[in-house]
C-alpha positions in Angstrom: 82.2 78.0 157.5 83.5 77.2 153.5 81.4 78.3 150.6 82.0 75.2 148.1 85.7 75.1 149.8 86.6 78.8 148.7 88.3 80.9 151.2 88.1 85.0 151.1 90.2 86.4 153.7 90.7 90.0 154.8 92.7 92.0 156.6 90.7 93.0 159.9 92.5 95.8 162.3 91.9 96.3 165.9 93.5 99.3 166.8 91.0 101.9 167.1 91.4 103.1 170.7 89.1 103.9 173.2 90.2 107.8 173.1 89.3 107.8 169.4 92.3 109.5 168.6 93.0 106.8 165.3 90.3 108.7 163.8 92.3 111.8 163.6 95.3 110.1 161.8 94.1 111.5 158.3 90.8 109.4 157.5 88.7 111.1 154.6 85.8 109.8 155.8 83.4 108.6 158.9 82.6 104.8 158.8 78.6 103.8 158.5 79.4 103.3 162.3 80.5 106.3 163.3 84.1 106.6 164.9 84.3 103.3 166.9 86.2 102.1 169.1 87.5 98.3 168.5 86.7 97.0 171.8 82.7 97.3 171.2 81.1 94.2 170.9 78.4 95.7 168.7 81.3 96.8 166.3 82.8 93.5 166.2 79.3 91.7 166.0 78.7 94.0 163.2 81.5 93.5 161.0 81.5 89.7 161.3 77.6 90.0 160.4 79.0 92.4 157.2 82.2 90.4 156.3 80.1 87.4 156.1 76.9 88.7 154.2 79.5 89.2 151.3 81.2 86.1 151.2 84.4 86.9 153.6 85.0 83.9 155.8 88.7 84.7 157.1 89.8 88.0 158.7 93.3 88.0 159.0 94.2 90.2 162.3 97.5 92.5 162.4 99.5 91.5 165.6 102.3 93.4 166.6 102.7 92.3 170.6 101.3 92.0 173.9 102.9 93.6 176.6 101.8 97.2 177.2 100.0 100.7 176.4 98.9 99.8 172.9 100.2 96.5 172.3 98.1 95.5 175.4 95.2 96.8 173.7 94.8 95.7 170.5 95.6 92.0 171.7 93.1 92.4 174.7 90.9 93.4 170.9 91.8 90.2 169.6 90.3 88.3 172.8 87.5 90.3 173.1 87.1 89.0 169.4 87.5 85.8 169.6 84.7 85.7 172.6 81.8 87.8 170.8 78.9 85.1 170.6 78.9 85.3 166.2 82.8 84.8 166.6 82.6 80.9 165.3 80.9 82.4 161.9 84.3 83.7 160.6 87.7 81.9 160.8 90.9 83.8 161.3 94.3 84.3 161.4 97.4 86.2 162.8 99.4 88.3 160.5 102.5 89.0 162.7 103.7 92.1 161.8 107.4 91.9 162.4 109.0 95.0 161.7 108.2 96.6 164.6 109.3 93.1 166.5 112.3 91.9 165.1 115.4 93.7 163.6 116.4 93.7 160.2 119.5 92.4 158.8 120.2 96.0 157.2 120.4 94.9 153.9 119.7 97.8 151.3 118.1 95.6 148.8 115.5 94.3 151.1 115.4 96.4 153.9 112.5 94.2 155.1 114.6 91.6 155.8 115.0 89.5 158.9 117.8 86.8 160.1 115.1 84.7 162.5 118.1 83.5 163.9 120.1 85.8 165.1 119.6 85.7 169.3 118.0 89.0 169.6 115.3 88.0 167.2 114.9 84.8 168.5 114.8 86.3 171.9 111.5 87.8 171.0 110.0 85.6 168.1 109.9 82.4 170.2 107.9 84.2 173.2 105.6 85.3 171.0 104.6 82.5 169.3 104.1 80.7 172.1 101.9 83.1 173.4 100.2 83.0 170.2 100.1 79.2 170.5 98.9 79.2 174.0 96.2 82.1 173.4 95.2 81.9 169.6 96.3 78.7 167.5 94.2 76.2 169.3 90.9 78.2 169.3 88.3 76.5 166.8 88.0 78.9 164.1 91.6 79.6 163.7 92.7 79.1 160.0 94.4 76.0 159.4 95.8 74.4 156.3 95.7 70.8 156.6 95.3 70.6 160.1 
């Protein structure tokens, strides 16, 4: 999984919907696999195969929730990715997408800034990380530093 101790990662998005509507969001080109759905195991296998064939050994997966609607679909796609027969060929890590989950501090100098001690943020953050830990962090191919 590690080529000479080198880790090469890339963002990986699982947000292409069943109705293919995401492909209407200003994409200039059509992918080699066509306008695919992110829940297609053949597409997932091909992405893993291509990535590892070119030296990528880590997918950094955008994660923005699990509750319902698109968030549930995207989270279910991550579960499908981890069940893919060749998913153990690549490591995976979660990119926690806090902009839509947590409130900002309203600091005009740093509009992205979050106060992780704020009760309303903790009410979301702690269950999110409990969920991620239960469902993903313990997977064999989940990327860890120093175990």
